[in-house]
C-alpha positions as CSV (number, residue, x, y, z in Angstrom):
1,M,-16.2,32.6,23.7
2,K,-15.2,28.8,23.9
3,P,-13.4,28.0,26.8
4,T,-10.0,27.2,27.6
5,L,-7.2,25.9,30.5
6,Q,-7.2,29.3,31.4
7,T,-10.9,29.8,31.6
8,V,-10.8,27.0,34.5
9,A,-7.8,28.3,36.2
10,D,-9.2,31.5,36.8
11,E,-12.7,30.0,38.1
12,V,-10.9,27.8,40.2
13,G,-8.3,29.8,41.3
14,V,-5.7,27.9,40.6
15,S,-3.1,27.7,37.9
16,R,-3.2,26.5,34.4
17,S,-0.6,23.5,35.3
18,T,-2.6,22.8,38.0
19,V,-5.6,22.1,35.9
20,S,-3.4,20.2,33.0
21,N,-2.5,18.2,36.2
22,A,-6.5,17.4,36.7
23,Y,-6.5,15.4,33.3
24,G,-3.0,14.3,32.8
25,R,-1.3,13.8,36.0
26,P,-4.3,13.5,38.5
27,D,-1.8,12.1,41.5
28,Q,-0.5,15.5,42.0
29,L,-3.9,16.5,43.5
30,S,-5.9,15.6,46.0
31,P,-9.1,13.7,45.0
32,E,-11.2,17.2,46.0
33,L,-9.3,19.6,44.4
34,R,-9.2,17.6,41.3
35,E,-12.6,17.3,41.6
36,R,-13.6,20.8,42.1
37,I,-11.5,21.4,38.8
38,L,-13.3,18.8,36.9
39,D,-17.0,20.3,38.3
40,A,-16.1,23.4,37.1
41,A,-15.0,22.3,33.6
42,R,-17.9,20.6,33.1
43,R,-20.1,23.5,34.1
44,L,-17.8,25.7,31.7
45,G,-18.4,23.4,28.8
46,Y,-14.6,22.9,28.8
47,A,-14.1,19.4,27.3
48,G,-10.3,18.6,28.4
49,P,-6.4,19.4,26.7
50,N,-5.9,19.3,22.9
51,P,-5.4,15.4,23.0
52,T,-2.9,16.2,20.1
53,A,-0.8,19.1,21.9
54,R,-0.7,16.8,24.8
55,S,1.0,13.9,23.2
56,L,3.4,16.1,21.5
57,R,4.4,17.4,24.8
58,R,5.1,13.8,25.6
59,G,7.4,13.2,23.2
60,R,5.0,10.6,21.4
61,A,1.9,10.6,19.5
62,G,1.0,7.2,20.1
63,A,0.4,6.5,16.2
64,I,1.7,5.4,13.0
65,G,0.5,7.5,10.0
66,V,-0.1,5.0,6.8
67,L,0.2,6.9,3.5
68,F,-2.5,5.8,0.8
69,T,-1.7,7.4,-2.8
70,D,-5.9,6.7,-2.9
71,V,-8.8,8.1,-1.6
72,L,-9.5,6.7,2.3
73,S,-12.6,3.9,0.8
74,Y,-9.2,2.3,-1.1
75,A,-7.9,0.8,2.6
76,F,-11.4,-1.2,2.9
77,K,-12.0,-2.0,-0.7
78,D,-8.7,-3.9,-1.6
79,P,-8.3,-7.6,-0.1
80,F,-4.9,-7.0,0.3
81,A,-4.9,-3.6,1.4
82,V,-7.0,-5.0,4.3
83,R,-5.0,-7.7,5.0
84,F,-1.7,-5.6,4.9
85,L,-3.6,-3.5,7.2
86,Q,-5.0,-6.5,9.8
87,G,-1.3,-7.0,10.2
88,L,-0.1,-3.5,10.8
89,S,-2.8,-3.1,13.5
90,L,-1.6,-6.6,15.2
91,A,1.8,-4.9,15.4
92,A,0.2,-1.3,16.4
93,E,-2.0,-3.1,19.0
94,R,1.3,-5.3,21.1
95,H,2.9,-1.9,21.1
96,S,-0.4,0.1,22.3
97,T,-0.4,2.3,19.2
98,G,-2.8,3.7,16.9
99,L,-3.5,4.4,12.9
100,L,-3.7,7.2,11.3
101,L,-4.8,5.9,7.6
102,I,-3.6,9.5,5.6
103,P,-4.7,9.2,1.8
104,I,-2.6,11.4,-0.4
105,P,-4.0,14.1,-2.2
106,D,-3.7,14.7,-6.0
107,D,-2.3,18.3,-5.1
108,A,1.6,18.3,-4.2
109,D,1.1,21.0,-1.5
110,A,-1.9,19.3,0.1
111,A,0.0,15.8,0.1
112,R,3.1,17.8,1.8
113,A,0.8,19.8,4.1
114,A,-1.0,15.9,5.2
115,V,2.3,14.6,6.0
116,R,3.3,18.1,7.9
117,N,0.5,18.1,10.0
118,A,0.0,14.2,10.9
119,A,0.3,14.0,14.8
120,V,2.4,10.5,14.3
121,D,5.5,9.1,15.8
122,G,6.3,7.7,12.1
123,F,5.1,6.6,8.8
124,C,3.8,3.3,6.6
125,V,4.2,4.2,3.2
126,F,2.1,2.0,1.0
127,C,2.0,2.1,-2.9
128,V,3.7,5.8,-2.7
129,A,5.9,6.1,-5.9
130,E,9.7,7.5,-5.3
131,G,10.0,10.9,-5.6
132,H,6.6,11.7,-4.4
133,P,6.2,15.1,-2.5
134,A,4.4,13.5,0.4
135,R,7.3,11.0,1.0
136,Q,9.5,13.7,0.3
137,A,7.8,15.5,3.4
138,I,8.2,12.4,5.3
139,L,11.8,13.0,4.9
140,E,12.2,16.5,6.2
141,R,10.3,15.8,9.4
142,G,12.9,13.3,10.3
143,L,10.4,10.7,11.3
144,P,11.6,6.8,11.1
145,V,9.5,5.5,8.0
146,V,8.7,2.0,6.9
147,G,8.0,1.0,3.4
148,T,7.7,-2.3,1.1
149,E,10.0,-1.9,-1.6
150,L,13.6,-4.2,-0.3
151,H,15.6,-1.8,-2.4
152,A,14.6,1.9,-1.6
153,T,16.7,3.9,-2.7
154,D,16.6,5.8,1.3
155,P,19.3,4.2,2.9
156,E,17.2,5.3,6.3
157,M,14.0,3.4,5.6
158,L,12.9,0.5,7.2
159,A,11.2,-2.4,4.9
160,A,9.3,-5.5,4.8
161,G,8.8,-6.7,1.2
162,V,9.3,-9.0,-1.1
163,D,11.8,-10.2,-4.0
164,E,9.7,-8.8,-7.0
165,V,11.7,-9.2,-9.2
166,A,12.2,-13.3,-8.8
167,A,8.9,-13.4,-8.0
168,T,7.8,-12.5,-11.6
169,R,10.5,-14.2,-13.2
170,T,9.3,-17.5,-11.8
171,A,5.8,-16.3,-12.9
172,G,7.3,-15.8,-16.6
173,A,9.1,-18.6,-17.2
174,H,5.6,-20.6,-16.0
175,L,4.0,-18.7,-18.9
176,T,6.9,-19.1,-21.6
177,A,7.2,-22.6,-21.3
178,L,3.4,-23.0,-22.4
179,G,4.4,-21.4,-25.1
180,H,3.1,-17.8,-24.4
181,H,5.3,-14.8,-25.7
182,R,2.7,-12.4,-26.9
183,V,1.1,-11.0,-24.2
184,A,-0.5,-8.2,-22.4
185,I,0.9,-6.5,-18.9
186,I,-2.0,-5.2,-17.2
187,A,-1.2,-2.3,-14.6
188,D,-1.8,0.6,-12.6
189,L,1.0,3.1,-10.7
190,L,3.1,2.5,-14.1
191,H,3.4,6.6,-14.2
192,P,1.6,9.5,-13.1
193,A,1.8,11.4,-15.5
194,L,-0.4,7.9,-17.7
195,G,-3.8,8.2,-18.5
196,P,-5.8,5.0,-18.4
197,L,-5.1,2.8,-21.3
198,T,-2.1,4.7,-22.7
199,T,0.4,2.6,-23.3
200,P,4.3,4.6,-24.3
201,V,5.7,2.3,-21.4
202,R,8.0,-0.1,-23.0
203,G,9.9,-1.4,-19.9
204,P,11.0,-1.4,-16.6
205,E,12.6,1.7,-17.1
206,D,9.9,4.0,-18.1
207,V,8.0,2.8,-14.6
208,S,7.7,5.3,-11.8
209,Y,6.4,3.1,-9.1
210,Q,9.6,0.4,-7.7
211,G,7.0,-2.1,-7.5
212,D,5.4,-2.2,-10.9
213,R,8.9,-1.3,-12.4
214,E,10.8,-4.7,-10.7
215,R,7.6,-6.8,-11.9
216,M,8.2,-5.7,-14.9
217,R,11.8,-6.2,-14.9
218,G,11.3,-10.1,-13.6
219,Y,8.9,-10.7,-16.7
220,Q,11.5,-9.0,-18.7
221,Q,14.3,-11.1,-17.6
222,A,12.1,-14.3,-18.1
223,W,11.4,-12.7,-21.8
224,E,15.1,-12.8,-22.7
225,K,15.8,-16.0,-21.0
226,A,13.5,-17.8,-23.3
227,G,14.8,-15.7,-26.5
228,L,12.0,-14.0,-26.9
229,D,10.6,-10.4,-28.3
230,W,10.2,-8.1,-25.6
231,D,8.3,-6.0,-28.2
232,E,5.9,-8.3,-28.7
233,V,4.7,-8.0,-25.1
234,T,1.5,-4.9,-25.1
235,I,1.8,-2.7,-22.0
236,I,-1.3,-1.5,-20.4
237,N,-1.9,1.5,-17.6
238,V,-4.9,1.5,-16.2
239,A,-6.9,3.9,-14.1
240,G,-6.5,2.5,-10.0
241,N,-6.2,-0.9,-8.7
242,S,-9.7,-2.1,-8.9
243,R,-11.6,-4.9,-10.7
244,E,-13.3,-2.3,-13.3
245,A,-10.0,-0.9,-14.4
246,G,-8.8,-4.5,-15.1
247,L,-11.9,-5.1,-17.1
248,D,-11.1,-2.0,-19.1
249,G,-7.9,-2.9,-19.8
250,A,-8.0,-6.4,-20.4
251,A,-10.9,-5.3,-23.1
252,R,-8.6,-3.2,-24.8
253,A,-5.8,-6.0,-25.1
254,L,-8.6,-9.0,-25.6
255,D,-10.3,-6.7,-28.9
256,R,-6.6,-6.2,-31.0
257,R,-6.6,-8.5,-33.6
258,D,-3.5,-9.9,-32.7
259,R,-4.9,-11.0,-29.2
260,P,-2.8,-11.9,-26.9
261,T,-2.6,-15.9,-25.8
262,A,-2.1,-14.4,-21.9
263,L,-3.0,-11.3,-20.0
264,I,-0.7,-10.3,-16.8
265,A,-1.9,-8.5,-14.3
266,F,0.1,-7.1,-11.5
267,S,-2.5,-7.5,-8.9
268,D,-4.9,-10.2,-8.2
269,V,-8.1,-7.7,-8.4
270,I,-6.7,-6.6,-11.6
271,A,-6.8,-10.0,-13.2
272,L,-10.2,-10.8,-11.5
273,G,-11.4,-8.1,-14.1
274,A,-9.5,-9.9,-16.8
275,L,-11.4,-13.0,-16.4
276,D,-14.7,-11.0,-16.0
277,A,-13.9,-9.6,-19.8
278,L,-12.8,-12.9,-21.1
279,R,-16.3,-14.3,-19.9
280,A,-18.2,-11.1,-21.4
281,R,-16.2,-12.4,-24.8
282,G,-17.5,-16.1,-24.5
283,L,-13.4,-16.9,-23.8
284,R,-12.6,-19.1,-21.0
285,A,-9.2,-18.6,-19.2
286,G,-6.4,-21.0,-19.4
287,R,-8.0,-22.5,-22.8
288,D,-8.3,-19.3,-24.6
289,V,-6.5,-17.1,-22.9
290,S,-4.4,-17.6,-20.1
291,V,-4.2,-15.0,-17.1
292,I,-1.9,-14.6,-14.1
293,G,-2.1,-12.3,-11.4
294,F,-0.3,-11.4,-8.3
295,D,-0.7,-11.4,-4.4
296,D,-2.8,-14.6,-3.8
297,I,-6.0,-12.7,-2.4
298,P,-8.7,-15.3,-0.6
299,Q,-11.2,-14.6,-4.4
300,A,-8.2,-16.0,-6.4
301,A,-8.4,-19.4,-5.2
302,E,-12.3,-18.8,-5.9
303,A,-11.6,-18.0,-9.3
304,G,-9.2,-20.7,-10.4
305,L,-6.4,-18.0,-10.7
306,T,-2.9,-18.5,-11.1
307,T,-1.1,-16.5,-8.9
308,V,2.2,-15.2,-7.2
309,R,1.6,-15.8,-3.7
310,Q,2.5,-13.5,-1.2
311,P,2.3,-13.3,2.9
312,A,0.4,-9.7,2.8
313,K,-1.0,-9.8,6.6
314,E,2.8,-10.9,7.5
315,K,4.0,-8.3,5.8
316,G,1.8,-5.7,7.6
317,R,2.8,-6.9,10.5
318,I,6.6,-7.3,10.3
319,A,5.9,-3.3,8.8
320,G,5.0,-2.1,12.0
321,E,7.5,-4.2,14.4
322,L,10.3,-2.5,12.3
323,L,8.6,0.6,12.8
324,L,8.0,0.1,16.7
325,D,10.4,-1.7,17.7
326,P,13.4,-1.5,15.1
327,P,16.2,-3.0,15.1
328,A,19.9,-1.4,16.9
329,T,21.7,-2.1,13.5
330,A,21.4,-1.5,10.0
331,E,21.3,-5.6,9.9
332,G,17.7,-6.4,10.3
333,R,15.9,-3.3,9.1
334,R,14.6,-4.5,5.9
335,V,12.8,-7.8,6.0
336,A,12.8,-10.4,2.7
337,L,9.4,-12.6,3.1
338,P,8.9,-15.4,0.6
339,T,6.6,-15.4,-2.3
340,E,5.4,-18.9,-4.3
341,L,3.9,-19.0,-7.9
342,I,0.3,-20.9,-7.9
343,V,-0.6,-22.4,-10.5
344,R,-4.2,-23.0,-11.1
345,A,-6.6,-23.4,-13.9
346,S,-6.5,-19.9,-15.3
347,T,-3.0,-20.5,-17.7
348,G,-2.4,-23.2,-20.0
349,P,-0.8,-23.7,-23.3
350,A,-1.2,-21.0,-25.8
351,L,-3.4,-22.2,-28.7
352,D,-2.0,-23.6,-32.0
353,G,-1.6,-20.9,-34.7
354,R,-2.0,-18.2,-32.1
355,N,1.5,-18.7,-30.0
């Protein structure tokens, strides 16, 4: 039978609380008694009190739960996620707090259980759609939560984010000024009910994830300001935020008879896949078809990708500070970070005869 706190207490002839103090409050015991207890624990094979239970009794778990809607490896593969987590880690270290990465299962009950069972002091929500069962479970726990959506409907949510609408409105104005109006938007997280490469989404109102919804709204506003027909825009939902998914989505757009003059990706990773698709067809970005991304990850500059820059590391750091040291008043609970359109070689004028 596995030894317990009581097993050690019986062996030494002391109370359970005395054994507990040997681990958690050694100043309450004489050095001799503490050594007798620890020696007995070693002989019996007792590893010490459960750290989760001990932290909960203290009222602090010492960790932030970071929610992902993907497999755990996504946190280490996506360049933007890596930078965001670096910033979040800086804040956590400053407050002597750890990070618990929580991938969210597809099953609703399992997702709720993952949140309910997490021994954390608060949650950071990264790319989780509003109304997701995991987000509902967070609200039920009543713990502080920070996200990256400035306009989240939950008034209690803290946020460190960017004005997605303004950012893509600027990017859209860049494309329309170059003569582009027949374009394809390639994104993931448009709607959980959609399979990859399906296109029933016609506008922002059909998108479930707020970040993508606002990015699409910015492009739509740019189209309206330029007097262009939004119905000419092709919208492609892809299977995840990956280079491979971007390649597949771009291939679907480029192989159409009415090939678009520009590809709009909602992340740089997807945009890099679009560049791969162009090369595979002997097409050059910025000359034959323009490509624009979002994030400005390090690989974007190497590829000559036009994109919207947002401060990933700073976004994570501020999210962590808001969660671990929240403002005393409502003012400052949502922090807007700057964006900048970075124009590189991947965008150019729409070709005559195809615009």
